[in-house]
C-alpha positions, 0 to 999 in steps of 0.5 A: 728389557722385557716386555712383560708389562702388562699393557695399558692401552691395546688396540688390535687391526687385522687385515689381509692375513697380519694382524697388528697389536698397538700396546702402551706399556709401562717399564718398571722405572716409569717411563711408557713406551709403545710397542706395535706388534705384527703377527703374521701366518707363515707358509709352513703353517707357523707364526711370524711375529716382530715388534719395534718398541718406542720410548715416550722421549722419541713418541713424538718424532715417531708420529710426526714421521709416521704422519708424513708417510701417511701424507704420502702415501695419500698424495701419490694414492691421488687421494 
């Protein structure tokens, strides 16, 4: 699958030399999916890009796992 469809929603987060994009897109079948992309500059001045795609039928489990990971981080940090 190529990821050429326009975003239905996008949010950009920049922090410490990295930029994250959260894009909601729609496949040709009508299925919605989330694309999380990371862009960062490498030591040679080029950009490294990574992304994950989470489809609509997996978003609930993904969200639950993300929430648990965030909770674990906050507990470890004492917040």
